[in-house]
TORLOVO-381518 format. One line per 4 residues: number of its first residue (from 1); their letters; for each residue z, y, x of C-alpha. Coordinates in steps of 0.001 Angstrom, whole numbers, always signed. Example, Ala and Ser with C-alpha at 12.3 -4.5 7.8 and 13.67 -1.06 7.14 Angstrom:
REM residues 2
1) as) +7800/-4500/+12300 | +7140/-1060/+13670
This chain:
REM residues 337
1) sglp) +0/+0/+0 | +80/+2227/+3092 | +3854/+2774/+2858 | +6185/+1941/+5672
5) afpn) +8280/-1148/+5165 | +12026/-895/+5214 | +13936/-4121/+5167 | +16881/-4424/+2819
9) ayat) +16010/-1084/+989 | +17341/-229/-2526 | +16010/+2313/-5141 | +17996/+4052/-7885
13) lyds) +16063/+5243/-11033 | +17274/+8212/-13180 | +16337/+8889/-16883 | +15020/+12430/-17064
17) gvda) +15162/+12508/-20960 | +17462/+14908/-22798 | +20406/+13527/-24818 | +19727/+14254/-28491
21) dtip) +23417/+14907/-29088 | +23256/+17951/-26808 | +20497/+19719/-28821 | +21981/+22384/-31175
25) llga) +21455/+21804/-34888 | +18875/+24196/-36315 | +17738/+24820/-39893 | +15338/+26955/-41925
29) isyt) +14619/+27825/-45566 | +11215/+27980/-47212 | +10716/+28976/-50843 | +8272/+29810/-53630
33) iehc) +9024/+32111/-56590 | +7616/+32005/-60119 | +9141/+34933/-62028 | +12893/+34196/-61994
37) rill) +12579/+30503/-61027 | +12659/+29633/-57330 | +11941/+26399/-55421 | +13904/+26189/-52152
41) tats) +13310/+23639/-49391 | +15455/+23083/-46297 | +14198/+21834/-42912 | +16315/+20902/-39894
45) ngtg) +16239/+19004/-36609 | +19089/+16760/-37659 | +18827/+13192/-36399 | +21667/+11591/-38301
49) ttsy) +22711/+11562/-41914 | +21948/+15144/-42975 | +23372/+16865/-46086 | +22466/+20234/-47609
53) hwdf) +24661/+22555/-49687 | +23146/+25642/-51343 | +24858/+28837/-52522 | +22377/+30894/-54572
57) gdgh) +24331/+34162/-54386 | +24833/+34455/-58154 | +27874/+32232/-58548 | +25901/+28973/-58728
61) sstg) +25380/+26234/-56134 | +23619/+22907/-55637 | +22971/+20114/-53125 | +19846/+18423/-51822
65) qsvn) +17040/+19168/-49410 | +14814/+20670/-52152 | +16304/+22455/-55162 | +15191/+24530/-58169
69) hlya) +17178/+27492/-59440 | +16821/+29923/-62333 | +18170/+33469/-61898 | +19435/+35155/-65068
73) dtgt) +18863/+38710/-63807 | +16493/+40539/-61500 | +17807/+41783/-58162 | +18262/+40794/-54518
77) ytvq) +20355/+37710/-53735 | +21565/+36241/-50434 | +20980/+32485/-50431 | +23193/+30502/-48047
81) lqih) +22346/+26983/-46867 | +24998/+24865/-45147 | +23410/+21960/-43207 | +25669/+19144/-42026
85) dars) +24415/+16452/-39637 | +26408/+13319/-38785 | +24949/+12225/-35429 | +25687/+9068/-33476
89) cked) +28294/+10621/-31214 | +29367/+13792/-33025 | +29026/+15840/-36201 | +27425/+19269/-36355
93) svlv) +26719/+21945/-38964 | +24807/+25199/-39218 | +24686/+28055/-41778 | +21290/+29537/-42691
97) qqqi) +20900/+32681/-44821 | +17862/+34021/-46666 | +17512/+37114/-48880 | +15614/+36524/-52129
101) tiin) +14345/+39320/-54403 | +13722/+38544/-58078 | +11568/+41118/-59900 | +10331/+41456/-63465
105) klhl) +6568/+41030/-63315 | +6058/+41420/-67062 | +6917/+45146/-67335 | +8107/+44856/-70942
109) qfts) +7314/+47876/-73111 | +6991/+48689/-76808 | +6384/+51625/-79148 | +7478/+52333/-82725
113) tgtc) +6023/+54260/-85663 | +8102/+55497/-88606 | +11373/+57402/-88328 | +12794/+57563/-91860
117) agqq) +15721/+55658/-93318 | +14620/+53435/-96189 | +11064/+53161/-94875 | +9578/+50396/-92735
121) vqft) +9399/+51004/-88984 | +6597/+49212/-87110 | +7320/+47967/-83572 | +4283/+47305/-81354
125) nntv) +4686/+45159/-78236 | +2487/+46616/-75460 | +3511/+44104/-72784 | +697/+42489/-70774
129) dinn) +1452/+38750/-70782 | +117/+37561/-67417 | -1332/+34035/-67621 | +193/+33579/-71103
133) avqn) +3571/+32934/-69488 | +5648/+33986/-72522 | +6771/+31225/-74854 | +8445/+33405/-77507
137) whwq) +9463/+37009/-78233 | +12794/+38115/-79716 | +13699/+41533/-81186 | +17164/+43001/-81754
141) fgng) +17110/+46185/-83857 | +20514/+47586/-82867 | +22118/+47138/-86287 | +22867/+43414/-86187
145) qsaq) +19410/+42426/-87459 | +16761/+40581/-85430 | +13267/+39092/-85662 | +10895/+36762/-83802
149) grha) +7272/+37375/-82867 | +5171/+39516/-80550 | +5279/+42482/-82976 | +7893/+43307/-85599
153) ahty) +8777/+45543/-88550 | +12196/+46611/-89796 | +13705/+48938/-92410 | +16841/+50895/-91531
157) qqgg) +19035/+51894/-94458 | +21060/+54476/-92516 | +20025/+57258/-90167 | +21127/+57228/-86534
161) iyav) +20096/+56253/-83016 | +19585/+52501/-82540 | +19237/+50603/-79250 | +16264/+48279/-79853
165) klqa) +15910/+45328/-77480 | +12774/+43274/-76795 | +13296/+39952/-75006 | +10639/+37618/-73594
169) qlin) +11391/+33910/-73047 | +8960/+32377/-70536 | +7638/+28843/-70515 | +9394/+28137/-67199
173) gcsy) +12769/+29167/-68648 | +12904/+32731/-67303 | +14009/+35509/-69635 | +13357/+39256/-69367
177) stta) +14325/+42120/-71676 | +14032/+45868/-72130 | +15972/+48255/-74376 | +14935/+51653/-75752
181) pvti) +16534/+54067/-78258 | +14917/+54588/-81664 | +15965/+57588/-83763 | +16014/+57170/-87548
185) eqpv) +16288/+60296/-89697 | +18055/+60511/-93033 | +17997/+64000/-94564 | +20693/+64655/-97163
189) afag) +19544/+66754/-100101 | +22141/+68902/-101882 | +21164/+70726/-105058 | +24587/+72318/-105531
193) ndta) +27457/+71377/-107815 | +26936/+71059/-111545 | +27637/+74395/-113194 | +27610/+76388/-116422
197) aktg) +26013/+79721/-117283 | +25482/+81920/-120315 | +22240/+81502/-122191 | +19797/+84227/-121167
201) snlq) +21412/+84856/-117780 | +19991/+84350/-114294 | +21525/+81732/-111991 | +20706/+81333/-108310
205) lqgs) +20450/+77690/-107228 | +21928/+76597/-103892 | +19824/+73907/-102212 | +20156/+72599/-98655
209) ggaq) +19365/+69657/-96366 | +15686/+69948/-95478 | +12907/+71893/-93829 | +10864/+72020/-97054
213) yewi) +12037/+72181/-100674 | +10669/+71443/-104124 | +12555/+71839/-107420 | +11414/+69621/-110300
217) patn) +10628/+70748/-112948 | +9586/+74267/-112029 | +10529/+75478/-115520 | +12082/+78975/-115540
221) lsvp) +12339/+79106/-111739 | +11359/+82176/-109729 | +9858/+80100/-106873 | +10185/+76285/-106952
225) fian) +9427/+75763/-103231 | +12392/+77526/-101606 | +16004/+76463/-101061 | +17609/+79066/-103334
229) pvaf) +15389/+80015/-106288 | +16667/+81939/-109312 | +16739/+80036/-112608 | +16557/+81758/-115999
233) vagd) +19031/+79873/-118208 | +17297/+79233/-121520 | +19322/+76111/-122363 | +20828/+72979/-120866
237) isyv) +18637/+71706/-118019 | +18702/+69435/-114975 | +16759/+70150/-111791 | +15844/+67517/-109185
241) lkvt) +15675/+68848/-105633 | +13332/+67114/-103194 | +13929/+67954/-99520 | +11589/+67020/-96671
245) satg) +12607/+66992/-93000 | +10452/+68281/-90144 | +9266/+64713/-89491 | +8400/+63990/-93127
249) ctdf) +11515/+62122/-94279 | +12645/+62864/-97855 | +15754/+62794/-100024 | +16626/+63821/-103595
253) dtvh) +19571/+65330/-105460 | +20128/+66608/-108998 | +22035/+69586/-110418 | +22949/+69870/-114101
257) ikaf) +23235/+73306/-115744 | +25171/+73685/-119001 | +24148/+76694/-121087 | +26721/+78470/-123291
261) drye) +26094/+80956/-126109 | +29770/+81901/-126375 | +33005/+81582/-124442 | +33410/+77919/-123633
265) vyvp) +34771/+75465/-121105 | +32841/+72434/-119915 | +34166/+69415/-117962 | +31641/+66926/-116483
269) daft) +31904/+63348/-117758 | +31736/+61830/-114243 | +32304/+62701/-110589 | +31963/+60944/-107211
273) pngd) +34910/+61579/-104833 | +33311/+59970/-101765 | +33460/+62919/-99375 | +29712/+63588/-99275
277) grnd) +30067/+67131/-100623 | +28379/+66274/-103920 | +30553/+66495/-107044 | +33589/+65339/-105076
281) rlrp) +36077/+66943/-107493 | +36551/+66915/-111245 | +37196/+70440/-112489 | +36519/+72598/-115558
285) lgfg) +33540/+74932/-115662 | +34113/+77992/-117794 | +32154/+80979/-118986 | +34024/+84075/-120139
289) irel) +37396/+82398/-119570 | +40168/+84854/-118738 | +42946/+82358/-118078 | +43282/+78592/-117650
293) tyfr) +46613/+77601/-119196 | +46447/+74019/-117950 | +44026/+71272/-116967 | +45593/+67796/-117043
297) iynr) +44170/+64364/-116257 | +45754/+61050/-117354 | +44940/+57455/-116438 | +44533/+54687/-119005
301) wgel) +48295/+54029/-118980 | +49122/+57613/-119857 | +50323/+58549/-116390 | +49676/+62158/-115401
305) vyts) +47556/+62068/-112231 | +46574/+65734/-111927 | +47586/+69087/-113356 | +46593/+72655/-112499
309) sqml) +46332/+76125/-113989 | +43422/+77049/-111684 | +39730/+76249/-112016 | +39598/+75307/-108357
313) pgwd) +39761/+73074/-106453 | +39955/+70268/-109068 | +41027/+66608/-108824 | +39847/+64695/-105733
317) grir) +40384/+61207/-107201 | +43695/+60548/-105416 | +47133/+59721/-106767 | +49951/+60381/-104314
321) gkmq) +47395/+60448/-101519 | +45737/+57124/-102435 | +42114/+57022/-103593 | +41799/+55416/-107031
325) apdv) +39287/+52796/-108099 | +36508/+53760/-110546 | +38018/+53846/-114038 | +38190/+55807/-117294
329) yvwl) +40458/+58880/-117373 | +41390/+61333/-120133 | +41698/+65103/-119682 | +43353/+67844/-121692
333) leak) +42630/+71542/-121262 | +43790/+74834/-122688 | +42228/+78184/-121800 | +42227/+81773/-123044
337) d) +39263/+84082/-123384
């Protein structure tokens, strides 16, 4: 072989390989996102029995090399992966972190038409559904009522500002929502309290509650399209006041006028003590009355519930501070002309 010969020579061979137990444990995270659902996969250089523990940063966790997770809300989350490797001679572990950002790709949006209480409001869903990902739509109208479907309609019975919520449930389980305020108007017409006037006199009406007014009928009115027209009292008559708000919402109220040819006192046969400013008190209406001796009201058991020697303010429907239920009451009155 061309090599010198050495009698009784010995050779020692050394393994130049690296001991696997001395290599540090390394790990990495790869992922794919579909809306709020994420698929996470762990890789490592572990050589023994390797385990994986995931913390998704939203209070939930899981185990396994590949996991699926559904985030309830958009935002940025720090995912932590704990890898544990049980090698032949020792155990090792490593912590890997990855920031994940969940965004709403649907851009939910809607518009509404109609702003009046008692009339139907139309809600139009203007969301662009990418790849037909939405499985169903859910509406919450801010007053405890809800509906299903891409578009919706709802009638509010009371005026106010309502927080309307549109929610999209995706096929993959993700859910997104948006909320917007909707203002509902409810004008309150007031034609004034019922009153009495002498036949042949002029009486100015006192309307309020709207941007536009119309008194019906227009009989004996100076101008029927203003808030406070003058009425010529030719006899008993009732006027209906229609008020219209700046946005076109309407409401109605009625005033009754009792005409007298001589000195008389008139007491309405009903009143509504509900605090709305309309006929809240029962009181006598007099023409030419010099003095009210007494005005007394009794319940059906003969108990005196109200007494006064003044025309105003009248009975508010309470007995010893407690509002009474609707019932029949009897009144007695004495006046001097």
